[in-house]
PDB file of the backbone (N, CA, C, O) and the ligand in Angstrom, with CONECT records:
HET     ZN  A 101       1
ATOM      1  N   MET A   1      35.854  27.413 -16.553  1.00  0.00           N
ATOM      2  CA  MET A   1      36.558  26.474 -15.660  1.00  0.00           C
ATOM      3  C   MET A   1      35.604  25.887 -14.620  1.00  0.00           C
ATOM      4  O   MET A   1      35.070  26.608 -13.777  1.00  0.00           O
ATOM      5  N   ALA A   2      35.404  24.615 -14.687  1.00  0.00           N
ATOM      6  CA  ALA A   2      34.530  23.962 -13.715  1.00  0.00           C
ATOM      7  C   ALA A   2      35.053  24.152 -12.300  1.00  0.00           C
ATOM      8  O   ALA A   2      34.281  24.310 -11.355  1.00  0.00           O
ATOM      9  N   HIS A   3      36.391  24.134 -12.165  1.00  0.00           N
ATOM     10  CA  HIS A   3      36.958  24.190 -10.816  1.00  0.00           C
ATOM     11  C   HIS A   3      36.722  25.535 -10.126  1.00  0.00           C
ATOM     12  O   HIS A   3      36.730  25.617  -8.897  1.00  0.00           O
ATOM     13  N   GLU A   4      36.512  26.587 -10.918  1.00  0.00           N
ATOM     14  CA  GLU A   4      36.167  27.866 -10.313  1.00  0.00           C
ATOM     15  C   GLU A   4      34.869  27.714  -9.523  1.00  0.00           C
ATOM     16  O   GLU A   4      34.749  28.203  -8.400  1.00  0.00           O
ATOM     17  N   ASN A   5      33.910  27.036 -10.123  1.00  0.00           N
ATOM     18  CA  ASN A   5      32.637  26.791  -9.473  1.00  0.00           C
ATOM     19  C   ASN A   5      32.812  25.948  -8.213  1.00  0.00           C
ATOM     20  O   ASN A   5      32.189  26.217  -7.186  1.00  0.00           O
ATOM     21  N   CYS A   6      33.667  24.922  -8.298  1.00  0.00           N
ATOM     22  CA  CYS A   6      33.914  24.053  -7.157  1.00  0.00           C
ATOM     23  C   CYS A   6      34.442  24.872  -5.986  1.00  0.00           C
ATOM     24  O   CYS A   6      33.962  24.741  -4.860  1.00  0.00           O
ATOM     25  N   ARG A   7      35.426  25.711  -6.258  1.00  0.00           N
ATOM     26  CA  ARG A   7      36.017  26.527  -5.198  1.00  0.00           C
ATOM     27  C   ARG A   7      34.952  27.422  -4.580  1.00  0.00           C
ATOM     28  O   ARG A   7      34.915  27.612  -3.365  1.00  0.00           O
ATOM     29  N   HIS A   8      34.097  27.963  -5.418  1.00  0.00           N
ATOM     30  CA  HIS A   8      33.041  28.855  -4.957  1.00  0.00           C
ATOM     31  C   HIS A   8      32.118  28.115  -3.981  1.00  0.00           C
ATOM     32  O   HIS A   8      31.637  28.699  -3.010  1.00  0.00           O
ATOM     33  N   LEU A   9      31.877  26.837  -4.246  1.00  0.00           N
ATOM     34  CA  LEU A   9      30.908  26.085  -3.441  1.00  0.00           C
ATOM     35  C   LEU A   9      31.543  25.425  -2.219  1.00  0.00           C
ATOM     36  O   LEU A   9      30.846  25.110  -1.255  1.00  0.00           O
ATOM     37  N   LEU A  10      32.837  25.216  -2.250  1.00  0.00           N
ATOM     38  CA  LEU A  10      33.492  24.451  -1.187  1.00  0.00           C
ATOM     39  C   LEU A  10      33.179  24.996   0.202  1.00  0.00           C
ATOM     40  O   LEU A  10      32.909  24.233   1.130  1.00  0.00           O
ATOM     41  N   GLY A  11      33.217  26.309   0.338  1.00  0.00           N
ATOM     42  CA  GLY A  11      32.999  26.923   1.642  1.00  0.00           C
ATOM     43  C   GLY A  11      31.624  26.607   2.200  1.00  0.00           C
ATOM     44  O   GLY A  11      31.433  26.588   3.416  1.00  0.00           O
ATOM     45  N   ALA A  12      30.653  26.357   1.307  1.00  0.00           N
ATOM     46  CA  ALA A  12      29.282  26.116   1.746  1.00  0.00           C
ATOM     47  C   ALA A  12      28.999  24.625   1.937  1.00  0.00           C
ATOM     48  O   ALA A  12      27.963  24.259   2.492  1.00  0.00           O
ATOM     49  N   LEU A  13      29.910  23.764   1.482  1.00  0.00           N
ATOM     50  CA  LEU A  13      29.615  22.327   1.497  1.00  0.00           C
ATOM     51  C   LEU A  13      29.427  21.788   2.913  1.00  0.00           C
ATOM     52  O   LEU A  13      28.556  20.949   3.141  1.00  0.00           O
ATOM     53  N   SER A  14      30.232  22.258   3.865  1.00  0.00           N
ATOM     54  CA  SER A  14      30.108  21.727   5.228  1.00  0.00           C
ATOM     55  C   SER A  14      28.762  22.136   5.825  1.00  0.00           C
ATOM     56  O   SER A  14      28.119  21.347   6.518  1.00  0.00           O
ATOM     57  N   ASP A  15      28.336  23.385   5.551  1.00  0.00           N
ATOM     58  CA  ASP A  15      27.006  23.807   5.998  1.00  0.00           C
ATOM     59  C   ASP A  15      25.926  22.962   5.329  1.00  0.00           C
ATOM     60  O   ASP A  15      24.944  22.565   5.955  1.00  0.00           O
ATOM     61  N   TYR A  16      26.137  22.698   4.029  1.00  0.00           N
ATOM     62  CA  TYR A  16      25.171  21.900   3.267  1.00  0.00           C
ATOM     63  C   TYR A  16      25.011  20.515   3.880  1.00  0.00           C
ATOM     64  O   TYR A  16      23.895  20.034   4.075  1.00  0.00           O
ATOM     65  N   VAL A  17      26.155  19.875   4.186  1.00  0.00           N
ATOM     66  CA  VAL A  17      26.125  18.527   4.760  1.00  0.00           C
ATOM     67  C   VAL A  17      25.481  18.547   6.146  1.00  0.00           C
ATOM     68  O   VAL A  17      24.794  17.602   6.532  1.00  0.00           O
ATOM     69  N   ASP A  18      25.706  19.620   6.884  1.00  0.00           N
ATOM     70  CA  ASP A  18      25.111  19.754   8.217  1.00  0.00           C
ATOM     71  C   ASP A  18      23.634  20.120   8.153  1.00  0.00           C
ATOM     72  O   ASP A  18      22.940  20.114   9.169  1.00  0.00           O
ATOM     73  N   GLY A  19      23.151  20.443   6.934  1.00  0.00           N
ATOM     74  CA  GLY A  19      21.763  20.863   6.790  1.00  0.00           C
ATOM     75  C   GLY A  19      21.541  22.285   7.255  1.00  0.00           C
ATOM     76  O   GLY A  19      20.417  22.667   7.582  1.00  0.00           O
ATOM     77  N   GLU A  20      22.627  23.086   7.288  1.00  0.00           N
ATOM     78  CA  GLU A  20      22.528  24.455   7.797  1.00  0.00           C
ATOM     79  C   GLU A  20      22.638  25.508   6.697  1.00  0.00           C
ATOM     80  O   GLU A  20      22.552  26.705   6.968  1.00  0.00           O
ATOM     81  N   ALA A  21      22.827  25.060   5.461  1.00  0.00           N
ATOM     82  CA  ALA A  21      22.952  26.031   4.377  1.00  0.00           C
ATOM     83  C   ALA A  21      21.580  26.578   3.993  1.00  0.00           C
ATOM     84  O   ALA A  21      20.559  25.911   4.162  1.00  0.00           O
ATOM     85  N   GLU A  22      21.577  27.825   3.466  1.00  0.00           N
ATOM     86  CA  GLU A  22      20.311  28.410   3.025  1.00  0.00           C
ATOM     87  C   GLU A  22      19.766  27.634   1.832  1.00  0.00           C
ATOM     88  O   GLU A  22      20.517  26.999   1.091  1.00  0.00           O
ATOM     89  N   ALA A  23      18.446  27.695   1.661  1.00  0.00           N
ATOM     90  CA  ALA A  23      17.786  26.923   0.605  1.00  0.00           C
ATOM     91  C   ALA A  23      18.364  27.240  -0.763  1.00  0.00           C
ATOM     92  O   ALA A  23      18.565  26.342  -1.581  1.00  0.00           O
ATOM     93  N   ALA A  24      18.634  28.518  -1.014  1.00  0.00           N
ATOM     94  CA  ALA A  24      19.165  28.915  -2.325  1.00  0.00           C
ATOM     95  C   ALA A  24      20.533  28.286  -2.557  1.00  0.00           C
ATOM     96  O   ALA A  24      20.852  27.868  -3.670  1.00  0.00           O
ATOM     97  N   ILE A  25      21.335  28.224  -1.504  1.00  0.00           N
ATOM     98  CA  ILE A  25      22.673  27.649  -1.643  1.00  0.00           C
ATOM     99  C   ILE A  25      22.580  26.137  -1.819  1.00  0.00           C
ATOM    100  O   ILE A  25      23.325  25.558  -2.610  1.00  0.00           O
ATOM    101  N   CYS A  26      21.675  25.498  -1.092  1.00  0.00           N
ATOM    102  CA  CYS A  26      21.453  24.054  -1.265  1.00  0.00           C
ATOM    103  C   CYS A  26      21.105  23.757  -2.727  1.00  0.00           C
ATOM    104  O   CYS A  26      21.644  22.825  -3.324  1.00  0.00           O
ATOM    105  N   ALA A  27      20.207  24.552  -3.290  1.00  0.00           N
ATOM    106  CA  ALA A  27      19.788  24.334  -4.675  1.00  0.00           C
ATOM    107  C   ALA A  27      20.972  24.479  -5.612  1.00  0.00           C
ATOM    108  O   ALA A  27      21.137  23.694  -6.545  1.00  0.00           O
ATOM    109  N   GLU A  28      21.806  25.499  -5.356  1.00  0.00           N
ATOM    110  CA  GLU A  28      22.972  25.743  -6.203  1.00  0.00           C
ATOM    111  C   GLU A  28      23.936  24.564  -6.101  1.00  0.00           C
ATOM    112  O   GLU A  28      24.472  24.106  -7.110  1.00  0.00           O
ATOM    113  N   ILE A  29      24.154  24.077  -4.885  1.00  0.00           N
ATOM    114  CA  ILE A  29      25.071  22.952  -4.673  1.00  0.00           C
ATOM    115  C   ILE A  29      24.537  21.705  -5.365  1.00  0.00           C
ATOM    116  O   ILE A  29      25.284  20.997  -6.041  1.00  0.00           O
ATOM    117  N   GLU A  30      23.246  21.435  -5.197  1.00  0.00           N
ATOM    118  CA  GLU A  30      22.683  20.221  -5.789  1.00  0.00           C
ATOM    119  C   GLU A  30      22.741  20.277  -7.314  1.00  0.00           C
ATOM    120  O   GLU A  30      22.986  19.266  -7.971  1.00  0.00           O
ATOM    121  N   ARG A  31      22.511  21.471  -7.872  1.00  0.00           N
ATOM    122  CA  ARG A  31      22.640  21.621  -9.321  1.00  0.00           C
ATOM    123  C   ARG A  31      24.061  21.308  -9.760  1.00  0.00           C
ATOM    124  O   ARG A  31      24.278  20.635 -10.769  1.00  0.00           O
ATOM    125  N   HIS A  32      25.027  21.803  -8.990  1.00  0.00           N
ATOM    126  CA  HIS A  32      26.431  21.594  -9.333  1.00  0.00           C
ATOM    127  C   HIS A  32      26.813  20.121  -9.170  1.00  0.00           C
ATOM    128  O   HIS A  32      27.528  19.570 -10.007  1.00  0.00           O
ATOM    129  N   LEU A  33      26.342  19.488  -8.104  1.00  0.00           N
ATOM    130  CA  LEU A  33      26.689  18.088  -7.845  1.00  0.00           C
ATOM    131  C   LEU A  33      26.212  17.185  -8.970  1.00  0.00           C
ATOM    132  O   LEU A  33      26.839  16.170  -9.272  1.00  0.00           O
ATOM    133  N   ALA A  34      25.089  17.563  -9.592  1.00  0.00           N
ATOM    134  CA  ALA A  34      24.524  16.739 -10.663  1.00  0.00           C
ATOM    135  C   ALA A  34      25.512  16.580 -11.811  1.00  0.00           C
ATOM    136  O   ALA A  34      25.479  15.578 -12.526  1.00  0.00           O
ATOM    137  N   GLY A  35      26.399  17.572 -11.991  1.00  0.00           N
ATOM    138  CA  GLY A  35      27.322  17.503 -13.116  1.00  0.00           C
ATOM    139  C   GLY A  35      28.786  17.462 -12.714  1.00  0.00           C
ATOM    140  O   GLY A  35      29.659  17.596 -13.571  1.00  0.00           O
ATOM    141  N   CYS A  36      29.075  17.280 -11.424  1.00  0.00           N
ATOM    142  CA  CYS A  36      30.466  17.372 -10.981  1.00  0.00           C
ATOM    143  C   CYS A  36      30.833  16.198 -10.076  1.00  0.00           C
ATOM    144  O   CYS A  36      30.449  16.162  -8.907  1.00  0.00           O
ATOM    145  N   ASP A  37      31.582  15.237 -10.627  1.00  0.00           N
ATOM    146  CA  ASP A  37      31.990  14.070  -9.849  1.00  0.00           C
ATOM    147  C   ASP A  37      32.885  14.463  -8.682  1.00  0.00           C
ATOM    148  O   ASP A  37      32.782  13.898  -7.593  1.00  0.00           O
ATOM    149  N   ASN A  38      33.771  15.442  -8.917  1.00  0.00           N
ATOM    150  CA  ASN A  38      34.702  15.857  -7.856  1.00  0.00           C
ATOM    151  C   ASN A  38      33.960  16.269  -6.598  1.00  0.00           C
ATOM    152  O   ASN A  38      34.292  15.831  -5.497  1.00  0.00           O
ATOM    153  N   CYS A  39      32.955  17.112  -6.769  1.00  0.00           N
ATOM    154  CA  CYS A  39      32.245  17.629  -5.605  1.00  0.00           C
ATOM    155  C   CYS A  39      31.359  16.556  -4.978  1.00  0.00           C
ATOM    156  O   CYS A  39      31.121  16.575  -3.771  1.00  0.00           O
ATOM    157  N   ARG A  40      30.868  15.618  -5.795  1.00  0.00           N
ATOM    158  CA  ARG A  40      30.107  14.513  -5.205  1.00  0.00           C
ATOM    159  C   ARG A  40      30.994  13.721  -4.251  1.00  0.00           C
ATOM    160  O   ARG A  40      30.553  13.309  -3.178  1.00  0.00           O
ATOM    161  N   VAL A  41      32.270  13.508  -4.655  1.00  0.00           N
ATOM    162  CA  VAL A  41      33.212  12.800  -3.786  1.00  0.00           C
ATOM    163  C   VAL A  41      33.430  13.584  -2.495  1.00  0.00           C
ATOM    164  O   VAL A  41      33.472  13.011  -1.407  1.00  0.00           O
ATOM    165  N   VAL A  42      33.567  14.894  -2.632  1.00  0.00           N
ATOM    166  CA  VAL A  42      33.787  15.738  -1.450  1.00  0.00           C
ATOM    167  C   VAL A  42      32.600  15.629  -0.498  1.00  0.00           C
ATOM    168  O   VAL A  42      32.781  15.470   0.709  1.00  0.00           O
ATOM    169  N   VAL A  43      31.380  15.715  -1.044  1.00  0.00           N
ATOM    170  CA  VAL A  43      30.185  15.663  -0.198  1.00  0.00           C
ATOM    171  C   VAL A  43      30.062  14.296   0.473  1.00  0.00           C
ATOM    172  O   VAL A  43      29.736  14.208   1.657  1.00  0.00           O
ATOM    173  N   ASP A  44      30.327  13.223  -0.291  1.00  0.00           N
ATOM    174  CA  ASP A  44      30.278  11.881   0.299  1.00  0.00           C
ATOM    175  C   ASP A  44      31.253  11.773   1.459  1.00  0.00           C
ATOM    176  O   ASP A  44      30.915  11.247   2.520  1.00  0.00           O
ATOM    177  N   THR A  45      32.475  12.279   1.251  1.00  0.00           N
ATOM    178  CA  THR A  45      33.499  12.213   2.291  1.00  0.00           C
ATOM    179  C   THR A  45      33.082  13.036   3.506  1.00  0.00           C
ATOM    180  O   THR A  45      33.243  12.604   4.648  1.00  0.00           O
ATOM    181  N   LEU A  46      32.549  14.218   3.246  1.00  0.00           N
ATOM    182  CA  LEU A  46      32.096  15.081   4.337  1.00  0.00           C
ATOM    183  C   LEU A  46      30.999  14.400   5.143  1.00  0.00           C
ATOM    184  O   LEU A  46      31.011  14.425   6.374  1.00  0.00           O
ATOM    185  N   LYS A  47      30.049  13.791   4.436  1.00  0.00           N
ATOM    186  CA  LYS A  47      28.938  13.129   5.135  1.00  0.00           C
ATOM    187  C   LYS A  47      29.453  12.034   6.035  1.00  0.00           C
ATOM    188  O   LYS A  47      29.027  11.920   7.184  1.00  0.00           O
ATOM    189  N   LYS A  48      30.378  11.212   5.519  1.00  0.00           N
ATOM    190  CA  LYS A  48      30.948  10.136   6.336  1.00  0.00           C
ATOM    191  C   LYS A  48      31.629  10.717   7.564  1.00  0.00           C
ATOM    192  O   LYS A  48      31.494  10.182   8.664  1.00  0.00           O
ATOM    193  N   THR A  49      32.358  11.807   7.380  1.00  0.00           N
ATOM    194  CA  THR A  49      33.068  12.432   8.489  1.00  0.00           C
ATOM    195  C   THR A  49      32.088  12.981   9.511  1.00  0.00           C
ATOM    196  O   THR A  49      32.304  12.854  10.716  1.00  0.00           O
ATOM    197  N   VAL A  50      31.011  13.591   9.032  1.00  0.00           N
ATOM    198  CA  VAL A  50      30.020  14.163   9.942  1.00  0.00           C
ATOM    199  C   VAL A  50      29.362  13.052  10.764  1.00  0.00           C
ATOM    200  O   VAL A  50      29.156  13.209  11.967  1.00  0.00           O
ATOM    201  N   TYR A  51      29.032  11.928  10.114  1.00  0.00           N
ATOM    202  CA  TYR A  51      28.434  10.818  10.846  1.00  0.00           C
ATOM    203  C   TYR A  51      29.414  10.291  11.886  1.00  0.00           C
ATOM    204  O   TYR A  51      29.045   9.989  13.021  1.00  0.00           O
ATOM    205  N   LEU A  52      30.670  10.189  11.470  1.00  0.00           N
ATOM    206  CA  LEU A  52      31.724   9.748  12.381  1.00  0.00           C
ATOM    207  C   LEU A  52      31.777  10.677  13.577  1.00  0.00           C
ATOM    208  O   LEU A  52      31.832  10.235  14.725  1.00  0.00           O
ATOM    209  N   TYR A  53      31.761  11.975  13.292  1.00  0.00           N
ATOM    210  CA  TYR A  53      31.856  12.977  14.352  1.00  0.00           C
ATOM    211  C   TYR A  53      30.667  12.857  15.293  1.00  0.00           C
ATOM    212  O   TYR A  53      30.821  12.936  16.512  1.00  0.00           O
ATOM    213  N   HIS A  54      29.477  12.664  14.721  1.00  0.00           N
ATOM    214  CA  HIS A  54      28.278  12.565  15.550  1.00  0.00           C
ATOM    215  C   HIS A  54      28.369  11.376  16.501  1.00  0.00           C
ATOM    216  O   HIS A  54      27.952  11.464  17.656  1.00  0.00           O
ATOM    217  N   ASP A  55      28.920  10.254  16.008  1.00  0.00           N
ATOM    218  CA  ASP A  55      29.121   9.097  16.873  1.00  0.00           C
ATOM    219  C   ASP A  55      30.036   9.457  18.030  1.00  0.00           C
ATOM    220  O   ASP A  55      29.734   9.171  19.188  1.00  0.00           O
ATOM    221  N   VAL A  56      31.154  10.087  17.705  1.00  0.00           N
ATOM    222  CA  VAL A  56      32.113  10.470  18.733  1.00  0.00           C
ATOM    223  C   VAL A  56      31.483  11.447  19.711  1.00  0.00           C
ATOM    224  O   VAL A  56      31.665  11.330  20.923  1.00  0.00           O
ATOM    225  N   ALA A  57      30.743  12.411  19.180  1.00  0.00           N
ATOM    226  CA  ALA A  57      30.145  13.448  20.018  1.00  0.00           C
ATOM    227  C   ALA A  57      29.131  12.856  20.987  1.00  0.00           C
ATOM    228  O   ALA A  57      28.980  13.341  22.108  1.00  0.00           O
ATOM    229  N   THR A  58      28.433  11.800  20.549  1.00  0.00           N
ATOM    230  CA  THR A  58      27.458  11.161  21.416  1.00  0.00           C
ATOM    231  C   THR A  58      28.138  10.512  22.619  1.00  0.00           C
ATOM    232  O   THR A  58      27.628  10.534  23.739  1.00  0.00           O
ATOM    233  N   GLU A  59      29.300   9.939  22.348  1.00  0.00           N
ATOM    234  CA  GLU A  59      30.008   9.251  23.427  1.00  0.00           C
ATOM    235  C   GLU A  59      30.806  10.209  24.298  1.00  0.00           C
ATOM    236  O   GLU A  59      31.029   9.939  25.478  1.00  0.00           O
ATOM    237  N   THR A  60      31.235  11.321  23.724  1.00  0.00           N
ATOM    238  CA  THR A  60      32.003  12.315  24.479  1.00  0.00           C
ATOM    239  C   THR A  60      31.397  13.692  24.261  1.00  0.00           C
ATOM    240  O   THR A  60      31.844  14.449  23.400  1.00  0.00           O
ATOM    241  N   PRO A  61      30.376  14.009  25.049  1.00  0.00           N
ATOM    242  CA  PRO A  61      29.629  15.268  24.863  1.00  0.00           C
ATOM    243  C   PRO A  61      30.493  16.513  25.026  1.00  0.00           C
ATOM    244  O   PRO A  61      30.115  17.588  24.561  1.00  0.00           O
ATOM    245  N   ASP A  62      31.639  16.387  25.675  1.00  0.00           N
ATOM    246  CA  ASP A  62      32.484  17.559  25.923  1.00  0.00           C
ATOM    247  C   ASP A  62      33.390  17.902  24.752  1.00  0.00           C
ATOM    248  O   ASP A  62      34.125  18.889  24.789  1.00  0.00           O
ATOM    249  N   LEU A  63      33.332  17.078  23.711  1.00  0.00           N
ATOM    250  CA  LEU A  63      34.219  17.294  22.556  1.00  0.00           C
ATOM    251  C   LEU A  63      34.130  18.738  22.060  1.00  0.00           C
ATOM    252  O   LEU A  63      33.053  19.206  21.692  1.00  0.00           O
ATOM    253  N   PRO A  64      35.256  19.435  22.052  1.00  0.00           N
ATOM    254  CA  PRO A  64      35.227  20.844  21.627  1.00  0.00           C
ATOM    255  C   PRO A  64      34.868  21.004  20.159  1.00  0.00           C
ATOM    256  O   PRO A  64      35.146  20.131  19.338  1.00  0.00           O
ATOM    257  N   ALA A  65      34.245  22.132  19.844  1.00  0.00           N
ATOM    258  CA  ALA A  65      33.810  22.394  18.468  1.00  0.00           C
ATOM    259  C   ALA A  65      34.992  22.401  17.509  1.00  0.00           C
ATOM    260  O   ALA A  65      34.851  22.072  16.331  1.00  0.00           O
ATOM    261  N   GLU A  66      36.153  22.777  18.020  1.00  0.00           N
ATOM    262  CA  GLU A  66      37.311  22.888  17.124  1.00  0.00           C
ATOM    263  C   GLU A  66      37.736  21.523  16.598  1.00  0.00           C
ATOM    264  O   GLU A  66      38.449  21.445  15.599  1.00  0.00           O
ATOM    265  N   VAL A  67      37.309  20.449  17.255  1.00  0.00           N
ATOM    266  CA  VAL A  67      37.671  19.118  16.772  1.00  0.00           C
ATOM    267  C   VAL A  67      37.038  18.871  15.409  1.00  0.00           C
ATOM    268  O   VAL A  67      37.675  18.321  14.510  1.00  0.00           O
ATOM    269  N   ARG A  68      35.792  19.277  15.262  1.00  0.00           N
ATOM    270  CA  ARG A  68      35.138  19.104  13.966  1.00  0.00           C
ATOM    271  C   ARG A  68      35.858  19.938  12.908  1.00  0.00           C
ATOM    272  O   ARG A  68      36.069  19.498  11.778  1.00  0.00           O
ATOM    273  N   GLN A  69      36.230  21.155  13.308  1.00  0.00           N
ATOM    274  CA  GLN A  69      36.988  22.015  12.394  1.00  0.00           C
ATOM    275  C   GLN A  69      38.213  21.281  11.888  1.00  0.00           C
ATOM    276  O   GLN A  69      38.531  21.321  10.699  1.00  0.00           O
ATOM    277  N   ARG A  70      38.902  20.605  12.810  1.00  0.00           N
ATOM    278  CA  ARG A  70      40.112  19.879  12.435  1.00  0.00           C
ATOM    279  C   ARG A  70      39.773  18.711  11.509  1.00  0.00           C
ATOM    280  O   ARG A  70      40.524  18.412  10.580  1.00  0.00           O
ATOM    281  N   LEU A  71      38.648  18.057  11.764  1.00  0.00           N
ATOM    282  CA  LEU A  71      38.232  16.948  10.899  1.00  0.00           C
ATOM    283  C   LEU A  71      38.052  17.439   9.465  1.00  0.00           C
ATOM    284  O   LEU A  71      38.505  16.797   8.517  1.00  0.00           O
ATOM    285  N   TYR A  72      37.390  18.576   9.317  1.00  0.00           N
ATOM    286  CA  TYR A  72      37.167  19.116   7.982  1.00  0.00           C
ATOM    287  C   TYR A  72      38.491  19.447   7.313  1.00  0.00           C
ATOM    288  O   TYR A  72      38.699  19.158   6.135  1.00  0.00           O
ATOM    289  N   GLN A  73      39.389  20.063   8.090  1.00  0.00           N
ATOM    290  CA  GLN A  73      40.677  20.441   7.515  1.00  0.00           C
ATOM    291  C   GLN A  73      41.439  19.203   7.066  1.00  0.00           C
ATOM    292  O   GLN A  73      42.135  19.222   6.051  1.00  0.00           O
ATOM    293  N   ARG A  74      41.298  18.125   7.835  1.00  0.00           N
ATOM    294  CA  ARG A  74      42.038  16.909   7.510  1.00  0.00           C
ATOM    295  C   ARG A  74      41.560  16.298   6.193  1.00  0.00           C
ATOM    296  O   ARG A  74      42.262  15.481   5.597  1.00  0.00           O
ATOM    297  N   LEU A  75      40.389  16.687   5.744  1.00  0.00           N
ATOM    298  CA  LEU A  75      39.861  16.124   4.494  1.00  0.00           C
ATOM    299  C   LEU A  75      40.644  16.614   3.281  1.00  0.00           C
ATOM    300  O   LEU A  75      40.553  16.025   2.204  1.00  0.00           O
ATOM    301  N   ASN A  76      41.411  17.685   3.449  1.00  0.00           N
ATOM    302  CA  ASN A  76      42.194  18.219   2.333  1.00  0.00           C
ATOM    303  C   ASN A  76      41.327  18.383   1.082  1.00  0.00           C
ATOM    304  O   ASN A  76      41.577  17.764   0.047  1.00  0.00           O
ATOM    305  N   LEU A  77      40.324  19.214   1.202  1.00  0.00           N
ATOM    306  CA  LEU A  77      39.353  19.368   0.113  1.00  0.00           C
ATOM    307  C   LEU A  77      40.024  19.759  -1.197  1.00  0.00           C
ATOM    308  O   LEU A  77      39.620  19.291  -2.261  1.00  0.00           O
ATOM    309  N   ASP A  78      41.031  20.598  -1.134  1.00  0.00           N
ATOM    310  CA  ASP A  78      41.696  21.024  -2.360  1.00  0.00           C
ATOM    311  C   ASP A  78      42.283  19.825  -3.111  1.00  0.00           C
ATOM    312  O   ASP A  78      42.200  19.741  -4.336  1.00  0.00           O
ATOM    313  N   GLU A  79      42.881  18.895  -2.345  1.00  0.00           N
ATOM    314  CA  GLU A  79      43.476  17.732  -2.991  1.00  0.00           C
ATOM    315  C   GLU A  79      42.398  16.878  -3.651  1.00  0.00           C
ATOM    316  O   GLU A  79      42.605  16.342  -4.740  1.00  0.00           O
ATOM    317  N   LEU A  80      41.261  16.755  -2.999  1.00  0.00           N
ATOM    318  CA  LEU A  80      40.183  15.960  -3.574  1.00  0.00           C
ATOM    319  C   LEU A  80      39.734  16.542  -4.906  1.00  0.00           C
ATOM    320  O   LEU A  80      39.290  15.819  -5.798  1.00  0.00           O
ATOM    321  N   LEU A  81      39.853  17.844  -5.024  1.00  0.00           N
ATOM    322  CA  LEU A  81      39.426  18.484  -6.259  1.00  0.00           C
ATOM    323  C   LEU A  81      40.501  18.427  -7.329  1.00  0.00           C
ATOM    324  O   LEU A  81      40.293  18.913  -8.441  1.00  0.00           O
ATOM    325  N   GLY A  82      41.637  17.845  -7.012  1.00  0.00           N
ATOM    326  CA  GLY A  82      42.654  17.599  -8.014  1.00  0.00           C
ATOM    327  C   GLY A  82      43.453  18.819  -8.417  1.00  0.00           C
ATOM    328  O   GLY A  82      43.937  18.898  -9.546  1.00  0.00           O
ATOM    329  N   ASN A  83      43.598  19.771  -7.512  1.00  0.00           N
ATOM    330  CA  ASN A  83      44.395  20.954  -7.855  1.00  0.00           C
ATOM    331  C   ASN A  83      45.872  20.706  -7.662  1.00  0.00           C
ATOM    332  O   ASN A  83      46.685  21.598  -7.906  1.00  0.00           O
TER     333      ASN A  83
HETATM  334 ZN    ZN A 101      32.505  20.760  -8.461  1.00  0.00          ZN2+
END
């Protein structure tokens, strides 16, 4: 099941997009992205959200960390994966 792999990687995707994931995990994610359109969509969406967040954070330095958490949750990653 391809989706088993997707679920396994989902938790690491936000770290990956932030550039905070370990090298081994980055390699695993990139290998998976090469063959998985679903996860490529998730990463693209995450990247856009992160850039959006960075813009907001620049203008409002006091923005609490939980706001980003909420942004990620709003992405409904499970739905993007078609479950
Ligand atoms: Zn996938």
